[in-house]
Phi, psi and omega in degrees: 000140182289135177279135176268137181286146180279326189296126179251132180297335181289353181269001191236146173261336181242122183298332178298319180294316179300317180295319176300313178296318176299316178293320177297323178290324176293322184290322182296332178265347183208102187294350180280347179290130176216169177297329180292317179296318179298311179299323175300314181296322183281336179089030175233168177289142180293334176291323175297319178295320179294319175298323178294312180298328180274357181083011185270344182213145175265160174290129178269164180299335177285322186276326186308308183298331176294322176295310184299322181290317181299316183281350179054043179288145169287161182304318180290326179291321179302331182288347180278350179263125186298142175204000000 
């Protein structure tokens, strides 16, 4: 049975905080998780991922669908991320 993540997007005002906490939770359950591994799964450069998380870059319309697919957010949850 697949494990459900505890982090809920509805608990956040800033999607970057959600992403950082979501990735930290994934890392706690799988030591192989890293920003590089996540960036590879999303299909972006790890430096781009870090700039997004640090607020130096916003999610673009091209990158957003990749994040949503990776996070497996429901349609209603996805509307909380700006685009």
